[in-house]
Residue, then its C-alpha position, 0 to 999 in steps of 0.5 A: x828537917x827542921x831545927x825542931x825535928x833536928x833538937x829531937x833527934x840529936x836528943x833522943x840520941x844523946x839519951x841513948x848514950x846517957x842510959x847505955x853508956x852513964x854520964x861522962x864530961x863529953x856527954x855532959x858537952x855535947x847536952x850542954x851545946x845541944x840546949x844551948x838556946x834554953x832560956x825563957x821567951x818573953x812576948x811583949x805588948x806595947x809599952x805604956x813609955x811609947x808616946x801613942x798618936x790619939x787620932x792614930x787609927x787601930x791597927x786591931x782588925x779583930x773585934x774580938x773583945x778579949x784580943x790584947x793590943x799590940x805592940x807596934x814598931x815604935x814599940x819594938x823599936x823600945x824595947x830593942x833599945x832598952x835591951x842594947x843598954x844593958x841596965x835591965x839584964x840584972x834582973x834575970x840574974x841567977x848564980x846557979x844557971x850562970x851568967x845571964x844573955x838577953x837578946x831580941x826576938x820577933x814572936x809569933x802570939x796569936x797569929x801575929x808577930x809581937x816583939x820579944x825576948x830570949x834570957x838564956x845563961x851560961x849553964x842550961x842544964x842547970x837552968x833546966x834540971x831547976x826548972x824539973x825539981x823546983x817548984x818554987x821554980x816558976x815564981x823564980x822566973x814569974x817574978x824576974x819575968x814581971x820586974x822586966x815588964x814592968x821595967x819597960x812599962x809593957x801593958x802585958x807579957x806572956x813568957x815560956x820555957x823553950x829548949x830550941 
């Protein structure tokens, strides 16, 4: 059983308990633990801040003109250093969701591995609830992600909310 199946089973169990017994502190704590990894994942393209070899052959085997350029190991190292510095963490600060933590995460996009990050907050339930209720949620996340992407000079970025 993979982590998604385990997550779905636990989520169904907790939702049934909520319907049957109503809200409680214990149930809230279990939900918070279940959603501990809920947050925003951001896939990043190459960084303009990373020097490129002019004569470097393209690693793109696709001849698709719409294919996005993919980051290489130098980009990944650059993004990891940027995350480790902690200087960019305040971009994702939003008090109602609690403290934010950023971590590097390799993501698969268009069947290729690309660098990325996951932003998680200490109150994942508040984060998820705002995502369902607030029409400005996407604009808020887009602002955060865009600011981060511009600060690391990424050629492109894509984001999505994930709970697992």
